[in-house]
N, C-alpha and C positions, 0 to 999 in steps of 0.2 A: 449659771453661765459664766465661763471665764472672762476675764477682763485684763487686757494688757495695759499697764499704766507706765509710761516711759520714765525711766529715772535718769540720773546724771552720774557721771564719774565712776562708772562700772558697777553701780548698785544692781543687784539682782535679789529681790526678796519675793517670797511667795507667801501670800496671805490668804486665809479662808475665813470669811465672815469676821473679818477684823482681827484674826489671830495669826500671828506670824508662824508659819510651819517650817520655813527655811529661809536663811539668810547667807548669801554668798559671803558677805563680809565677815560674819562669824565663823564660818565654816573654812573659808579660804579657797573655795572652789564652787563649780557649779554642781547642782544635785543630780543624783542618778535619777531615772525615771521612777524607780520603785520606791525611792524615798518620799516622793510626792504622792504617789499612788497609794501607798500604806497609810498615809495620813487622811486620806479622803475616804477610806473604807470604813 
């Protein structure tokens, strides 16, 4: 079940089972849908 956890200062990270699969801070942009979905497959 997805869960939204509010961050501060423009933080947008996607974690699955405690593993970071995308970080806006590291990438400098928001993820494409396929980037997240590919990690979930």
